[in-house]
N, C-alpha and C positions, 0 to 999 in steps of 0.2 A: 439613678440611671435615666437618661433622657428617653422620652417616649415620642420624640419627633418622628413623623413618618418619612419615608424615603421621598426625595424630591426629584422629579425628572423635568428637564428643560426641553420643551418642544423644539425640534429642528426647523420646522416650518409651519406656518399657519395654513389651515385648509379653508378654502372659500365656500365649501359646501358640506352638507352632512353625509354625502355618499362615500367620502374617502377620508380616513383619519390618518394624518401624517405620523410616521414613526417618531417616537420620542427617544431622544438620546439617553443612553444608560451610562451612569457613572459608577462602575464597580468600585467598591471600597477596598482598600488594601487590607489584607488579613495574613496572619502568620499562624501556622499550625502544621500538623502532620500531613494532611492532605495537600496543603499549599506546598510543602517541601517536596512531596511526591510529584506534584505537577511540574514544579521547577526542575526537578531532576529529569523528568521525561522530556521537557523542552530542550534541556542542554544535551541530553543523550541523542534524541532524534535529529535535532538540527545539526549537532556535531557530526552525526553519520551522513546526513544529506550533504552538508558543505564539505566534508572531509574526504569521503570515499571517492568523489570525482577526481581527486588529485593523486590517488594511489596508483602506483605502477606495478605491473605484473609481467615478468619476462619481456621487458622492453616495450610494453604497450599499456594502455589504460586498463586498470583492473576491472572496472565495470563500464562497459560501453555498448550501447545499442546502435550498431552500425547499420542503419537502414539502407543506404545505397548499396552496400556490399551484402545486404541480407544476412548479417551475422550478428549474434549477440554474444559478447564476451563477458563472462561472469567468472572473474578471477582465473582459475586454470581451466575453465570449461568454456568451450565455444559451441553455441547452439545455432542451428541452421533452420530454414523454413520447414525442413523435414522433421524437425524436433518439436513441432507444434503441440504434440501430445503433452510435453512437459509443461508448456504454458497453460494448457487446459487443466492439468492436474493442479497447478499452483492456484489457479482461479477457483477451482472447486475447494481446495484447502482453505483459501481465504474466506470463502463464503461460509463454509462449515465452522471455521473458527469464530466468525462473527455470530453465527447462530448459537454456538456453544457458550461463548462468554456472555452473550446477552441473556440467554436463558439462565445462566448460573449467577451472574452478578450485574445485570442491567447494562447500562450504557458506558462500560469501561472504555470502549474505543473512543466515544465522543469526548469523554472527560479528560483523557490523557494522551491519546495517540492520533486523533484525527488531525490532518494538516490544517484545517480551519482553526481548530482549537490551539494548536501549537503556534502557528504564526500570529494569531490574535493575541495570545499571551505575550509573545515577544513584542508586538506593537504596543500593547498596553504598558509593558515595562518602559518602553521609550517615552510614551505619553506621560507616565508618572514621573519619570526622571526630568523631563523638560518642563512640564506644567505643574508638577507638585501633586500633593495628595488630593483626595476626592473633593473636599470642600473648596480648596483653592482652584481646582479645575472648573468647578461649577461657577464660582465667583468670577473667574477669568472669562468664561463664555458669556455670562450675563453682563459683564462690564463693557464700557466703550473701548474702541480701539485706541490703544496707547502705544508708546514705543516699547514698553516692556511686553505687552501682549503680542505685538508684531514680532518681537524678537523670539519669544517663547514658541509661538505658533509657527514661525518660519523655521526655527531650528528643528522642531518636531517633524514638519513636512519634509525638510531636507534629509533627515535621518531615515524617515519612512521611504522616501524615494530611493535613497542610496541602497537600503536593504532590499527593496523590491527589485532594483536593477541587478544587484548581485545575485538575488534568488533566480531571476530569469536567466542570467548568464550561467549559473550553475546547472539549472534545469537543462538548458540546451547543451551544456557540456557533457551530459550523459549520452547525447546522440551525435555530437561532433567532438572529437578529442579536445578536451578543455584547454590544453596548452596551445594547440593550434588555434582554437577560438580566441584565446587571449592575445596571441600574436596578431591575428587578423584585426582585432579591435584596436590594438595599439598602432598598427600600421594603416588603419582606415581602409582596409581591403575586405571588410566583412560583406558576405553575400546577402542578397535580398531576403532569402528564405530564413537564414539564421537571424537576421535583423528583425524580421517579422515575428518569429517565435520568441525571441528575447523580449521584444516589446510587449507581446500579448501576455506572456506569463508574468512579466513585471507588473503590467496593468492589473491582471487578475489578483496578484498578491497584494498590491497597493489598495485596490478597491475592496476586496473581501476582508482582509485583516484590518485595514485602517478605518473603513467606513461602514460596510455592511455588517460585519461582525455577527451579532446574534441573529440578524435577519436571515443569514444563510442557514443557520440551524433551524430556525422556526418556519421558514417559508420555502427555502430552496432545496434543502436536503430531504430526500425521500425516506431516509432511515427513520426520521422522527415520526413519520406517519405510520409505518408498519411495525415499529418496535413492539407495540402492544401485543401483536400476534405471537411474539416469542416470549412474553412474560407469563408467569403464572403466580400463584400465591406463595410459591417457594423460592421465587427469584429475589436475590438481594437487591434492594432499592434503597434510595435515601428517603427516609420517612420521618414525619413529625409525630411524636407520641401524644395524641390528643387527650387520652385518658389521664396522662400525667401533666400535661401543660395547661389544660383548660380548667376554669376560666382564666383568661389572661388578665394581667393587671400589674401596675407598678407597686413596688414595696421597698422598704429599707433593706440595705445590704445586711445579710446575716439573719434576717427575721424569717420565721417559719411561715410558709404560704398558706397551709391548710387552715390554721386558726383564723386567718383573715378571709377565708372563703375563696382563696385564689389557688391556681395551679402554679407550676414551676415557671411557666413562660411569663416574663415581665413585659412583653410587648415592646421590646426595644427596636424591633424591625431590622436589626443588624443582619439577620439572615437574608433579608431582602436586599439590603444595601450592598452586600458582597456578591450577590448572584450576577454572573455575567450576562444572563438572559433576562434578568429583572422580574423573576417570578417570586411568589410567596409560597414556599414549600409547605406552610401550615395549612394551605388549602387543599393539600393532597397531591398525589403524583400527577404531573402534567407533562405533556409531550415535549414542552420546551426545555425541561430539565435535562442537562447534559451530564449529570452525575459527577461533577467536578469535586464535590465535597467541601466547597467554600463555606456553605451554610453550616456544616458540621463544625468546622474550625471556629467560626464566629460564635455559635451557640455554646460550644464547650468552653470557650474563653469566658463567656458571660456566666455560665454555671459555676466556673471556678471562682469568679469574683463574688457571686452571690452565696457561695458556700453550699451549693446543692450538687448532687451527683451529675456527672456528664451523661450524655446519651439522650437528651430530650429530642434532638435531631440526630439520627444515626443511620448507618447501614444496617438494615434489618429486612425481614420478610413480612408480608402481609399476615401470614399465619402467626409469626412471633408477636406482632403488634396486638393481635386479638387473643393471645395467650394459648394458641394451639401449637402442636409440634410441627417443626420444620423438617422437611425431607430433602436434603441436598442431593443424595444419590437417588434419582428418580428415573423413570423410563426415558424421558426426553434427553436427559443429560447422558445417560449410558449409551443411547443410540448415537448421539452426536460424537461422543468420545470414541466409540468403536469405529465409526466411519472415518473420523480424523486419523486415528492410529493406522487403520488399514490403508487409506489412500496415501498418507505420508510415508508409510513403510514401503508401499509400492513405488512411490516416486524415488525414494532413497535407493531402493534395490535396483530400479531401472537405471538410475544415473551411475550407480557403482558398477553395473555390468554392461553399461553402454559401450558398443563397439564404434570407435571413431572412423568408420568407413562405410560408404554406401556404394553399392554396385547396381547399376541399371543395365539391363540387356535388351537391346532393340534389334529385332530381326530385319534383315534386308527385304524390303517389300518389292523390289524389282524382279526378284527371281525366287521361286520356291526352293529350288535346289539346283546344283550343277553336278554333272557327271564328269569326273576327272580320271586321269590315267590310273590303271591298276584296279579297275572296277570298284571305284570308291565314289561315295556321294559327299558333296561338300555343301555346307550352309554358311552364309555370311551374316555377321552381326556387327552392331556398333556397341561398344562398351563405354559407359559413362562411369568413371571412377572418381569419387569425391572423397578426398582425404580430409576428415573432420578434425584431425589431430593438430597439435601445435608444432609438430616437427615433421620433416619429410620422411617418407617410407618407401621401401621397394617391395613390390608384390609379385607373386607368381600365380598364374592362372592354371586351373585344372578343370576337367570336365568328366562327368560320369553319367551313366544311364543307358548306354548302348555298348555292346561288346566292341572292343578295340576303337573306341571313340578317341580321336587324337586332336590335340590343339595344334594347328598349323601356324597360327598367328594370333597374338604375338608369341614368339618363341622364347624371347629373353625375359628379363625382369621388367616390370612396369614401375617406373619411378614417378611419384606424385609429390609435389611440394605441399607444404601445409596450407590448408584452406583452399586448395585448388580443385577445379573440375577438369578432368582430362577425358577427351573423347578419342577412343582408339578403335580401329577396325579389327575384327576378329574373324577367323575362319576355323571351322571344325569339320573333320572328315571321319567317315565311318564306312566299313565295308558295305557294298550294295545289298548283299543278302540280309545283313542285320539291320539295315537302315530303311527297309521298305515300310511305307506307311508313316504315321505321325507318332513321334516318341516324346515323352517328357524327360528332359535332361536337367542336370544340376551343374551350374558353373560355380566353382569355388575359387575365391580370391583370398590369398593369405599373405600376410606381411612376413618377409624372411627375417626382419630384424626385430619383430615383436610377435612371438608365437600366439599371444592371446587375441590378436586382431585377425579374425577370420570371418568372412561372410559367404553365405550361400544364396544363389539366386536361381529360380526355376526358369526354364526356357523350353522352346519346342524345336525339335529337329525333324525336318520333313524330308522324306525320301519318295521314290516312285511308288505308285499304287501297286500293291501286290496282285 
């Protein structure tokens, strides 16, 4: 087995000792269980991202964040600015999920689901397809510019740009109906703001996944800096077993290492060569590690060839490495799990029992009350009826809180189209004797064609001072 160290080609020379230019990393291709898991995650997540934008639901785009109309369409659910609570709950659930899975199994998010990881993996596939395996890519970068180099580099950049442009188009397609967006691009009628956001997101994808890559994880992502606060000695991490692997050294395949005064590690450096961030996991856990498992696949393959057991590099805990018991169910995990279940349950219950109707009642500020015929007192209001449902409804207004309180207007049914805000004048009357002073009343708006849609709104009814 070769003992050659990993080679990095500097991207640029630095003229002074104050700044060291980043060295380009050439991840080696590897196959294994974690590699297949990463590939499956890439296909699944990108398939969802690129595919859901084209799904239709009841004649409209299934997932659409319509900012001009201030409506978010999520399949059969339409959310309005008044539903901000749901967004807050989703953000809390996302944060707690990150804490829970990080405390339980380290940086699973970074290794398999982070957009930076997913798009970098896809861009790396394109690079490997156009420029070849690791050794050929390194040789190509070191060599002079030839027709073959120009062709391979040009094809890679063309595919990168095309993917970045389609990614930007898809991203904007979640805020502007993607079919409309495609028609505007084809007819050259795309507006300036849509053009700006497509260009910006395309540029971000092209730069982050094509060039910055591991630099985003190491220097730009804040998660790499505070992840250690969520780790403890029972957290699953990728670790090198020093007791088993040291001292390192080359040996013949099939030979026992201990009689030769060696550990199981043959110092092949393949674990370094396959690492997308270029770290040496044998130096211990480092914040640059994104827990992708590539080093595990590489080391297991070497151990199979050398005839020694797998697991020299593995998912384990610090306690397990030092031979002490690991406690998966600990206070931190149980607290995170309880909070997640509680908040997620509250969100599901709230969505399931959500009433797709909002009633706002605004009193007429020009007059406290009016005396009308029949010794009655009248108050005027403005009703704002918001139909949050996907279909029109007819509603009936009722009022309670004062004896013989009567709705004088509107007297008939209130019809509201889907997603519409209707402003209606309303008048309530009550006997003068019962209406003296200030009273708290309740206005009830109920859908005649959907008995479950009922809302109650408090208001004030003001009469003459007793």
